[in-house]
C-alpha positions as CSV (number, residue, x, y, z in Angstrom):
1,M,-28.6,-9.5,-8.5
2,R,-25.7,-9.1,-6.1
3,G,-25.2,-12.9,-6.0
4,C,-25.1,-13.1,-9.8
5,A,-22.5,-10.4,-9.9
6,R,-20.3,-12.2,-7.3
7,T,-20.5,-15.4,-9.2
8,N,-19.4,-13.7,-12.4
9,R,-16.4,-12.1,-10.7
10,Q,-15.3,-15.4,-9.1
11,S,-15.5,-17.1,-12.5
12,S,-13.5,-14.5,-14.2
13,T,-10.8,-14.6,-11.5
14,S,-10.6,-18.3,-11.2
15,E,-10.4,-18.8,-14.9
16,H,-6.9,-17.3,-14.8
17,L,-5.7,-17.8,-11.3
18,P,-4.5,-21.2,-10.0
19,G,-6.9,-23.9,-9.0
20,G,-10.0,-22.8,-11.0
21,A,-12.1,-22.9,-7.8
22,A,-15.0,-20.6,-7.3
23,G,8.1,7.4,6.8
24,R,7.0,7.2,11.1
25,H,5.2,10.5,11.7
26,T,5.1,12.4,14.9
27,A,1.9,12.1,17.0
28,G,-1.0,14.1,15.7
29,F,-1.3,16.3,12.6
30,S,-2.7,19.6,11.5
31,R,-6.3,20.2,10.6
32,T,-5.0,21.8,7.4
33,V,-4.8,18.3,6.0
34,C,-8.6,18.0,6.3
35,L,-9.2,21.5,5.1
36,Y,-6.9,20.9,2.1
37,L,-8.9,17.8,1.1
38,A,-12.2,19.5,1.7
39,H,-11.5,22.6,-0.5
40,K,-9.5,21.2,-3.4
41,E,-10.5,22.6,-6.7
42,T,-11.4,19.2,-8.1
43,G,-14.9,19.3,-6.6
44,I,-14.6,16.5,-4.2
45,A,-15.8,18.7,-1.4
46,T,-19.2,19.3,-3.1
47,P,-22.2,17.4,-1.5
48,S,-22.8,13.9,-2.6
49,R,-24.9,13.4,-5.7
50,Q,-26.7,10.5,-4.0
51,A,-30.2,10.9,-2.4
52,G,-28.6,11.0,1.0
53,P,-25.4,10.6,2.9
54,I,-23.8,7.1,2.8
55,H,-22.0,5.6,5.8
56,F,-18.6,4.5,4.7
57,V,-16.8,2.1,7.0
58,V,-13.1,2.3,6.1
59,V,-10.9,-0.5,7.4
60,T,-7.1,-1.0,7.3
61,I,-4.4,-2.9,9.0
62,G,-0.6,-2.6,9.2
63,S,1.9,0.3,9.5
64,A,1.7,3.9,8.6
65,G,2.3,3.0,5.0
66,D,-1.0,1.1,5.1
67,L,-2.8,3.7,7.2
68,F,-2.3,6.8,5.2
69,P,-3.8,5.8,1.8
70,F,-6.9,4.6,3.6
71,M,-6.9,7.8,5.7
72,A,-6.7,9.9,2.5
73,M,-9.8,8.0,1.1
74,A,-11.7,8.4,4.4
75,L,-11.1,12.2,4.5
76,A,-12.1,12.6,0.9
77,L,-15.3,10.7,1.5
78,R,-16.1,12.8,4.5
79,A,-15.4,16.0,2.6
80,A,-18.0,14.8,0.0
81,G,-20.6,14.9,2.8
82,H,-20.7,11.3,3.9
83,R,-20.5,9.8,7.4
84,V,-17.2,7.9,7.7
85,S,-16.1,5.5,10.4
86,F,-12.4,4.7,10.3
87,L,-11.2,1.4,11.8
88,A,-7.5,0.9,12.1
89,P,-4.9,-0.4,14.6
90,V,-5.3,1.4,17.9
91,Q,-1.7,2.5,18.0
92,H,-2.4,4.8,15.1
93,A,-4.9,6.8,17.1
94,P,-2.4,9.8,17.5
95,Y,-2.2,10.1,13.7
96,V,-6.0,10.3,13.4
97,A,-6.8,12.3,16.4
98,D,-6.7,15.8,14.8
99,S,-8.5,14.8,11.6
100,G,-12.0,14.7,13.1
101,L,-12.7,11.2,11.7
102,E,-14.7,8.8,13.8
103,F,-12.0,6.4,14.9
104,I,-12.4,2.9,16.1
105,G,-9.1,1.4,17.3
106,L,-8.5,-2.2,16.5
107,P,-6.3,-4.4,18.7
108,A,-2.9,-5.1,17.4
109,D,0.2,-6.6,19.0
110,E,3.2,-4.4,18.3
111,A,5.4,-7.3,19.3
112,V,5.0,-8.6,15.8
113,L,7.4,-6.0,14.6
114,H,10.2,-7.8,16.5
115,D,9.4,-11.2,14.9
116,P,12.3,-12.0,12.5
117,D,9.9,-13.8,10.2
118,L,7.9,-10.6,9.5
119,W,10.4,-9.8,6.8
120,H,10.9,-13.3,5.5
121,P,10.0,-13.7,1.8
122,T,7.8,-16.8,2.4
123,R,6.9,-16.8,6.1
124,G,6.1,-13.1,6.4
125,F,2.4,-13.7,5.3
126,G,1.7,-16.0,8.2
127,V,3.1,-13.4,10.7
128,V,1.0,-10.6,9.2
129,W,-2.2,-12.8,9.0
130,R,-2.0,-14.0,12.6
131,A,-1.3,-10.5,13.9
132,T,-4.3,-8.9,12.1
133,R,-7.0,-11.5,13.0
134,P,-8.0,-10.1,16.4
135,G,-8.5,-6.7,15.0
136,M,-10.4,-7.9,11.9
137,A,-12.8,-9.8,14.2
138,R,-14.0,-6.5,15.6
139,I,-15.3,-5.4,12.2
140,V,-18.1,-7.9,12.2
141,A,-19.5,-6.8,15.5
142,F,-19.2,-3.1,14.5
143,V,-21.2,-3.6,11.3
144,D,-23.8,-5.9,12.9
145,A,-24.6,-3.1,15.3
146,L,-25.4,-0.5,12.7
147,P,-29.0,0.4,12.0
148,A,-30.6,-2.1,9.5
149,D,-31.9,0.6,7.2
150,E,-28.6,2.6,6.9
151,K,-26.9,2.6,3.6
152,V,-23.4,1.2,4.3
153,V,-20.4,0.7,2.1
154,L,-17.3,-1.2,3.5
155,L,-14.0,0.0,2.0
156,V,-11.4,-2.4,3.2
157,H,-7.8,-3.6,3.0
158,P,-7.8,-6.9,1.1
159,L,-6.9,-8.9,4.2
160,A,-10.2,-7.7,5.7
161,L,-12.3,-9.2,2.9
162,P,-13.1,-12.4,4.7
163,E,-14.7,-10.4,7.6
164,A,-16.5,-8.1,5.1
165,D,-18.2,-11.1,3.5
166,L,-19.3,-12.2,7.0
167,C,-20.9,-8.8,7.5
168,R,-22.7,-9.1,4.2
169,A,-24.2,-12.5,5.3
170,L,-26.5,-10.8,7.7
171,R,-26.7,-7.5,5.8
172,P,-27.5,-8.4,2.1
173,T,-27.6,-4.8,1.0
174,L,-24.1,-4.1,2.2
175,K,-21.6,-3.1,-0.6
176,V,-18.0,-4.0,-0.3
177,A,-15.0,-2.4,-2.0
178,A,-11.4,-3.5,-1.7
179,A,-8.5,-1.1,-2.2
180,Y,-5.2,-2.6,-3.3
181,L,-2.1,-0.5,-2.5
182,A,0.4,-2.3,-4.7
183,P,0.3,-4.5,-7.8
184,Q,1.7,-7.6,-5.9
185,N,-1.5,-7.6,-3.8
186,L,-3.3,-8.8,-6.9
187,P,-2.1,-12.3,-8.0
188,T,-1.7,-12.9,-11.7
189,V,-0.2,-15.5,-14.0
190,H,0.9,-12.8,-16.4
191,D,4.2,-11.0,-16.7
192,P,6.0,-9.5,-14.8
193,L,5.5,-12.5,-12.4
194,L,7.5,-12.8,-9.2
195,V,7.1,-15.3,-6.5
196,G,8.8,-13.6,-3.5
197,P,12.2,-12.5,-4.8
198,W,12.2,-15.1,-7.6
199,R,11.2,-14.0,-11.1
200,V,9.3,-16.5,-13.3
201,P,10.8,-16.4,-16.8
202,P,8.5,-15.2,-19.6
203,W,8.7,-18.5,-21.4
204,V,7.1,-20.5,-18.6
205,P,3.6,-21.5,-19.9
206,F,0.4,-20.4,-18.1
207,A,-0.4,-24.0,-17.0
208,A,2.9,-24.1,-15.1
209,R,2.4,-20.7,-13.6
210,R,-1.1,-21.7,-12.3
211,A,0.4,-24.8,-10.8
212,L,3.1,-22.7,-9.1
213,W,0.4,-20.4,-7.6
214,R,-1.6,-23.5,-6.4
215,W,1.6,-24.9,-4.8
216,G,2.3,-21.5,-3.1
217,A,-1.3,-21.3,-1.8
218,R,-1.2,-24.9,-0.4
219,T,2.2,-24.4,1.2
220,F,2.3,-20.9,2.6
221,I,-1.2,-19.3,2.6
222,D,-4.1,-21.8,3.0
223,P,-2.7,-23.7,6.0
224,V,-2.3,-20.4,7.9
225,A,-5.6,-18.7,6.9
226,L,-8.3,-21.2,5.8
227,P,-9.1,-23.1,9.1
228,E,-10.1,-19.9,10.9
229,V,-11.7,-18.3,7.8
230,N,-13.9,-21.3,7.1
231,A,-14.9,-21.8,10.7
232,A,-16.2,-18.2,10.8
233,R,-18.0,-18.7,7.5
234,A,-19.7,-21.9,8.7
235,A,-21.0,-20.0,11.7
236,R,-22.7,-17.6,9.4
237,G,-24.0,-20.3,7.0
238,L,-21.6,-19.5,4.2
239,R,-19.9,-22.1,2.1
240,P,-16.2,-22.7,2.8
241,M,-13.5,-21.2,0.7
242,A,-11.5,-23.8,-1.3
243,S,-8.4,-21.5,-1.4
244,L,-7.8,-18.0,-0.1
245,L,-5.7,-17.2,-3.1
246,T,-8.6,-17.7,-5.6
247,D,-11.7,-17.1,-3.6
248,L,-10.7,-13.9,-1.7
249,F,-10.5,-11.7,-4.8
250,G,-14.1,-12.5,-5.9
251,L,-15.6,-11.2,-2.6
252,A,-15.6,-7.5,-3.3
253,D,-18.4,-5.7,-5.3
254,L,-15.7,-3.3,-6.5
255,S,-11.9,-3.3,-6.5
256,L,-9.7,-0.2,-6.5
257,T,-6.0,0.0,-7.4
258,L,-4.2,2.8,-5.7
259,F,-1.5,2.9,-8.3
260,P,-1.7,4.1,-11.9
261,A,-1.7,1.9,-15.0
262,W,1.7,3.2,-16.1
263,F,3.2,1.7,-13.0
264,A,1.3,-1.6,-13.5
265,P,-1.0,-2.3,-16.4
266,T,-4.3,-4.0,-15.8
267,Q,-4.0,-7.8,-16.0
268,P,-6.6,-10.1,-17.6
269,D,-7.0,-12.1,-14.4
270,W,-7.5,-9.2,-12.0
271,P,-10.9,-9.0,-10.4
272,Q,-13.7,-7.1,-12.0
273,P,-15.2,-4.6,-11.9
274,L,-12.0,-2.7,-11.4
275,V,-11.2,1.0,-11.0
276,R,-7.8,2.3,-11.7
277,A,-6.9,5.2,-9.4
278,G,-3.4,6.7,-8.8
279,F,-1.0,6.9,-5.9
280,P,-2.7,8.7,-2.9
281,L,0.6,10.3,-1.8
282,F,-0.9,11.3,1.6
283,D,1.3,12.9,4.2
284,P,-0.3,14.1,7.5
285,K,2.2,16.9,7.8
286,P,3.0,17.9,4.3
287,D,4.3,21.4,5.3
288,A,6.4,20.3,8.3
289,A,9.7,22.1,8.3
290,L,13.0,20.4,8.1
291,S,14.9,20.3,11.4
292,P,17.6,22.9,11.9
293,A,20.3,20.2,12.0
294,L,19.0,18.7,8.7
295,Q,18.8,22.1,7.1
296,R,22.4,22.9,8.0
297,F,23.5,19.5,6.8
298,L,21.9,19.9,3.4
299,D,23.2,23.5,3.0
300,V,26.9,22.8,3.7
301,G,27.8,20.1,1.2
302,P,26.8,18.2,-1.9
303,A,23.4,16.4,-2.1
304,P,23.5,13.3,0.2
305,V,22.0,9.9,-0.3
306,A,19.0,9.2,2.0
307,F,18.7,5.7,3.5
308,T,15.6,4.2,5.1
309,H,14.3,0.6,5.5
310,G,10.8,1.1,6.7
311,T,9.4,2.7,9.9
312,G,8.3,-0.7,11.2
313,N,11.6,-2.4,10.7
314,F,13.4,-3.2,14.0
315,Q,16.0,-5.4,12.3
316,A,17.9,-2.9,10.2
317,S,21.2,-2.5,12.1
318,A,23.3,-4.3,9.6
319,Y,21.7,-2.3,6.7
320,F,22.5,1.1,8.3
321,R,26.0,-0.1,9.2
322,D,26.6,-1.1,5.6
323,A,25.1,2.1,4.3
324,C,27.7,4.1,6.3
325,A,30.5,2.0,4.9
326,A,29.2,2.3,1.4
327,V,29.0,6.1,1.3
328,A,32.5,6.2,2.9
329,R,33.8,4.1,0.0
330,R,32.3,6.5,-2.6
331,G,33.0,9.7,-0.8
332,L,29.3,10.5,-0.5
333,R,27.3,12.0,2.3
334,A,24.3,10.3,3.9
335,I,21.1,10.8,5.9
336,L,19.8,7.8,7.8
337,L,16.1,7.8,8.4
338,T,14.6,5.6,11.1
339,P,12.7,6.2,14.3
340,H,14.8,3.6,16.0
341,R,18.1,5.2,17.1
342,D,19.5,1.9,18.3
343,Q,19.5,0.7,14.7
344,V,22.1,3.3,13.7
345,P,25.8,3.1,14.5
346,A,26.6,5.0,17.7
347,D,29.4,7.1,16.4
348,L,28.5,8.7,13.1
349,P,31.1,10.8,11.1
350,P,30.3,14.4,10.2
351,T,29.3,13.2,6.7
352,V,26.4,11.1,8.0
353,L,23.3,12.5,9.8
354,W,20.6,10.5,11.6
355,Q,17.0,11.7,11.6
356,D,14.0,10.0,13.2
357,Y,11.4,11.5,10.8
358,V,11.5,13.8,7.8
359,P,8.6,14.4,5.3
360,L,9.8,12.8,2.2
361,R,8.2,15.3,-0.1
362,R,10.3,18.0,1.5
363,L,13.5,16.0,1.7
364,L,13.7,14.1,-1.7
365,P,14.2,17.1,-3.9
366,R,17.4,17.8,-1.9
367,V,19.0,14.3,-2.1
368,A,21.1,12.6,-4.8
369,A,19.3,9.3,-4.4
370,L,17.0,7.4,-2.0
371,A,17.9,3.9,-0.8
372,H,14.8,2.2,0.7
373,H,13.0,-1.1,1.4
374,G,10.5,-0.8,-1.5
375,G,7.3,0.0,0.3
376,I,4.8,1.3,-2.2
377,G,4.3,4.7,-0.4
378,T,8.0,5.4,-0.3
379,T,8.4,4.2,-3.9
380,A,5.6,6.5,-5.0
381,E,7.0,9.6,-3.2
382,A,10.4,9.0,-4.9
383,L,8.7,8.7,-8.3
384,R,6.9,12.0,-7.8
385,A,10.0,13.8,-6.6
386,G,12.0,12.5,-9.6
387,T,14.6,11.0,-7.2
388,P,16.8,8.0,-8.3
389,Q,16.1,4.9,-6.2
390,L,18.1,2.0,-4.8
391,V,15.5,-0.5,-3.7
392,V,16.6,-3.0,-1.1
393,P,13.5,-5.3,-0.8
394,L,12.9,-7.6,2.2
395,A,9.5,-9.3,1.7
396,H,5.8,-8.9,0.7
397,D,5.2,-6.5,-2.3
398,Q,8.7,-5.0,-2.1
399,F,10.3,-7.3,-4.7
400,D,7.7,-6.5,-7.3
401,N,7.9,-2.8,-6.6
402,A,11.7,-3.0,-7.0
403,A,11.2,-4.7,-10.4
404,R,8.9,-2.0,-11.6
405,V,11.3,0.7,-10.5
406,R,14.0,-1.0,-12.6
407,A,11.6,-1.3,-15.6
408,L,10.8,2.4,-15.5
409,G,14.5,3.1,-15.7
410,V,14.5,5.2,-12.5
411,G,16.5,3.0,-10.2
412,V,18.3,-0.2,-9.4
413,S,17.8,-2.9,-6.7
414,L,19.7,-5.2,-4.4
415,R,18.0,-7.9,-2.3
416,A,18.3,-7.3,1.4
417,D,19.8,-10.7,2.1
418,R,22.7,-9.8,-0.3
419,V,23.5,-6.4,1.1
420,N,27.0,-5.6,2.1
421,A,29.1,-2.4,1.9
422,A,30.7,-3.2,-1.4
423,R,27.4,-4.1,-3.2
424,L,25.7,-1.0,-1.9
425,A,28.6,1.2,-3.0
426,D,28.4,-0.4,-6.5
427,R,24.7,0.2,-6.8
428,L,25.1,3.8,-5.7
429,M,27.8,4.4,-8.3
430,Q,25.2,3.2,-10.9
431,L,22.7,5.9,-9.7
432,T,24.6,9.0,-8.8
433,D,25.5,11.3,-11.7
434,N,23.8,9.1,-14.1
435,A,22.3,11.3,-16.8
436,A,20.0,8.6,-18.3
437,V,18.5,7.7,-14.9
438,A,18.0,11.4,-14.1
439,A,16.2,12.0,-17.4
440,Q,13.9,9.1,-16.7
441,C,13.2,10.3,-13.2
442,R,12.1,13.7,-14.6
443,A,9.9,12.1,-17.2
444,V,8.1,9.9,-14.6
445,S,7.8,12.8,-12.2
446,A,6.0,14.8,-14.9
447,R,3.2,12.2,-14.9
448,F,2.0,13.3,-11.5
449,A,1.2,16.9,-12.6
450,G,-2.5,17.7,-12.3
451,S,-3.7,14.3,-11.1
452,D,-6.3,13.7,-8.4
453,P,-6.9,10.0,-7.7
454,M,-9.2,10.8,-4.7
455,Q,-11.8,12.3,-7.0
456,T,-12.0,9.1,-8.9
457,V,-12.2,7.0,-5.7
458,V,-15.1,9.1,-4.3
459,E,-17.1,9.1,-7.5
460,R,-16.8,5.3,-8.0
461,L,-17.6,4.5,-4.4
462,E,-20.7,6.8,-4.5
463,A,-21.8,4.9,-7.7
464,L,-21.3,1.6,-5.9
465,A,-23.6,2.7,-3.1
466,G,-26.2,3.9,-5.7
467,E,-27.0,2.0,-8.8
468,G,-24.7,-0.9,-9.1
469,S,-24.7,-0.9,-12.9
470,R,-23.1,2.6,-12.9
471,V,-19.9,1.1,-11.5
472,A,-19.2,-1.0,-14.6
473,E,-19.9,1.9,-16.9
474,Q,-17.4,4.1,-15.1
475,T,-14.5,1.6,-14.6
476,G,-11.6,1.1,-16.9
477,A,-7.8,1.4,-17.1
478,T,-8.0,5.1,-18.1
479,A,-9.8,6.2,-14.9
480,G,-8.0,7.7,-12.0
481,G,-5.1,10.0,-11.1
482,N,-1.3,10.2,-11.6
483,R,-2.1,10.7,-15.3
484,Q,-2.6,7.4,-17.0
485,E,-0.9,8.0,-20.3
């Protein structure tokens, strides 16, 4: 039955997709995070409705922005009474240490953060893919070693799907769920369609869009990924993938989007079955106090503009230099957020303050605007806070997130390779003291009231582990948190 379901998903996806082939946080965090998740009024903390506990193996890669959404799901599943093993890059161990989760550190080379191609619009995928493979290989050995009669669900980052399928080859009862953090992680031929920073005009026909995706896969994705993926598949007796872009998205038994439908509506060529959940908005230290220096800075003058460009970005010196010049042109104050002090000008004027880490949910209500790289977690925090955004995308999903911020009317954008002081100052002028943008920000922020995406995630994953038919009955674009209307 599972094989039939997978065939149907692959056919649905390949019908539309090309080819047609089958903020850095301080070490550790309080146990109040776990207690908060375990005792929320939504009922997530009640024991599982299944016959017995399920072993959820939760796997992620990447930076803190990738870690925290998966950590939120892991904690919610544990609070529901299940065993959870959490596999993530070993350098994130301090973030997980106080949570009580069973943590398995995966090898990761932090030198990748210094690779200039990491933030390149077309070469960035190759850098990320090669950096994650050693860690992903550990997943197979971990799952193979589990008791054969244990009920196991793999909840993985999409880039771990090839290894999840390898696990299933020797464990046919294994269920696999993929969690997508941002809309750009799910390829589509439908609008809005961006290929890197380049927007495909709405008048371009679907046939041409599919051809464009096929070209992109052949040029930038498959040469990097397919040789290693297919060698591992052959070793387990699995047929080779024709293209990572088309075949990858048919591997999961269930797909979850960790963003609401009002941010990105469901597309006809996204994988099925699909569950729409909202932004996780997880912060390991939600109640951390602002530093005395920051508190004084906020109290003595008008609301500043906050600038960040990603905690993993070691190549932001020019960005912060231009930010200082831009606010000087406009007579604004600024807060520069980066854990890397050497990225910030050595001599800052009294109107500019550097901070290595600040909880965004505490800071954003106090600032006039947020300028950032367009990471989905930072974007979501600004949407919840009702803070105008200047998105300066570099690579990956950031261009698409920037386009969606503009479409919502809550911000503007400027490509990172076009940044200078004059252009930053011009974009800031469009945001600050803009009544229309402020009204839209308030309207979008109101959509977050009373939502609980983790309840949806837990219920659907429990259903996946039980009767598979229940998953399809419970899916749909109206499911999830961050209020779907």
